[in-house]
C-alpha positions, 0 to 999 in steps of 0.5 A, spaced: 656 883 683 652 878 686 648 879 693 645 872 693 645 869 700 643 862 703 636 861 704 636 860 711 640 866 713 637 869 719 639 872 726 636 873 733 633 879 732 627 879 727 626 885 722 619 883 721 618 886 728 621 893 727 617 899 726 619 906 724 624 909 728 629 915 727 636 913 728 640 917 733 646 913 733 653 916 732 659 911 729 666 912 726 663 907 721 661 910 714 654 909 713 652 905 707 646 908 703 642 906 697 645 912 693 653 910 695 653 903 696 656 901 689 661 907 689 663 907 696 663 900 698 662 895 692 667 898 688 672 900 694 672 892 695 676 892 688 682 894 692 681 892 699 676 888 703 669 891 705 665 889 711 658 891 712 654 891 719 647 892 719 644 895 725 638 898 729 638 902 735 633 897 737 638 892 738 644 895 742 648 889 740 648 890 733 651 897 735 656 895 739 658 890 733 658 896 728 662 900 733 667 895 734 669 893 727 669 901 726 674 901 731 678 895 729 678 898 722 681 905 724 686 901 728 689 898 722 689 904 718 683 903 714 687 897 710 679 894 710 673 899 710 667 898 715 660 901 713 654 901 717 647 899 714 641 902 718 636 897 717 630 902 718 633 907 714 635 903 708 630 898 706 632 898 699 639 895 702 636 891 706 632 888 700 638 887 696 642 884 701 636 879 703 637 881 711 632 878 715 634 879 722 640 881 726 646 881 727 648 881 720 655 882 717 657 881 710 664 882 707 665 884 700 672 882 696 673 884 689 666 886 688 663 879 690 659 878 697 661 874 702 656 873 707 658 871 714 653 867 717 657 867 724 660 873 727 664 873 733 663 879 738 670 879 741 676 883 738 681 877 738 676 872 735 674 877 730 681 878 728 681 870 726 675 871 722 679 877 719 685 873 717 681 868 713 677 874 709 684 877 708 687 870 705 681 870 701 682 877 698 689 875 697 687 869 693 682 873 689 688 878 687 687 884 692 694 887 694 693 886 701 697 882 706 694 877 711 695 879 718 698 875 723 693 871 728 694 873 735 693 868 740 686 868 743 685 871 750 682 867 755 678 871 760 680 869 768 672 867 769 672 863 762 679 859 765 675 858 771 669 855 768 672 850 763 676 848 769 670 846 773 666 843 767 672 838 766 671 836 773 664 835 772 662 841 776 657 845 772 655 849 778 662 852 779 662 853 772 655 856 772 658 861 777 664 863 773 660 864 767 655 869 771 661 872 774 663 873 767 657 876 765 657 881 771 663 884 768 661 883 761 653 883 760 654 882 753 659 877 752 656 871 748 660 866 750 659 867 757 651 867 755 652 860 751 656 857 757 651 859 762 645 856 758 649 850 757 651 849 764 644 850 767 641 845 762 646 840 764 644 841 772 636 841 770 637 834 766 642 831 771 637 827 775 632 826 770 630 819 767 629 821 759 624 816 757 620 817 763 620 825 763 618 825 755 612 820 757 610 824 763 610 830 758 606 827 753 601 824 759 601 831 762 600 836 757 597 841 762 602 841 767 608 847 765 613 843 770 612 837 766 613 841 759 619 844 761 622 838 763 620 834 757 623 840 753 630 840 756 630 833 755 629 834 747 634 839 746 639 835 750 638 829 746 639 833 739 631 834 738 631 841 739 625 842 734 621 838 738 622 842 744 621 848 741 614 845 738 612 843 745 614 850 749 610 854 743 604 850 744 605 852 752 605 859 750 599 858 746 595 854 751 597 857 757 595 864 761 598 868 766 605 865 770 605 859 766 605 862 759 611 867 761 614 861 764 614 857 757 616 863 754 622 865 758 624 857 758 624 857 750 628 863 750 633 860 754 633 854 750 634 858 743 641 860 746 643 853 745 642 852 738 646 855 732 642 862 730 642 860 723 638 854 724 632 854 720 628 851 726 630 856 730 628 862 726 621 859 725 621 858 732 622 865 733 617 867 728 612 863 731 614 865 738 613 873 736 606 871 733 604 867 739 605 873 743 603 879 739 
């Protein structure tokens, strides 16, 4: 069995920050342990796909994802199996799977691991991913039928936001995303959409060249640093923006330090969670704060 993962595999919840905690969560997902990992999961993957979702009680999003996957498996008559890996109780599995941060999800097909660098949080989107996993399983000889892909469901707030963005109305789109988040606080697409709209609004009146020059000329001005970081991220230079604000977190104190930290967390939402620069920046932020 191969359990090798990409070197840049990482997520938003850094495991290095975890202390010890007893898990109180209850789920329909089967628990994967060092003792049953091979017999109850890897070997089962010879007959049907197996999905493992790492979780911790300290990150509610990981519990929600694990439970959603378990529910979907039950709804499908367990034609695929879901297991949960408690990262605080199973350090051996964490090491074997090279889990560095969360959420982290893996598919096992015919005893081979298939890491899933991006896992959606909506059921209709997960269904699309499952169809791809079943297709791979079928190609590798597993006697499984490829499920039909349902038509993606769009939420009313999502439709309103996209319509506003097409008209260049980022204020209206931001309001639609906020309404979506009021109803579904953990909806990642709404969080991303809101972050994108808010960035667009912040940079709409800025002269990029002048803003960067002003930022470099005024290193002790938190406002100049925030605007320069926005421009850098909007220009595709997110590493430079991260570095700028990490410097602010280290140099500034009080409210300015908190503003730099909060703004950096907003900009983190705009970058692929598996991006190595983002992973390093998250680790640097944790070190600067603690």
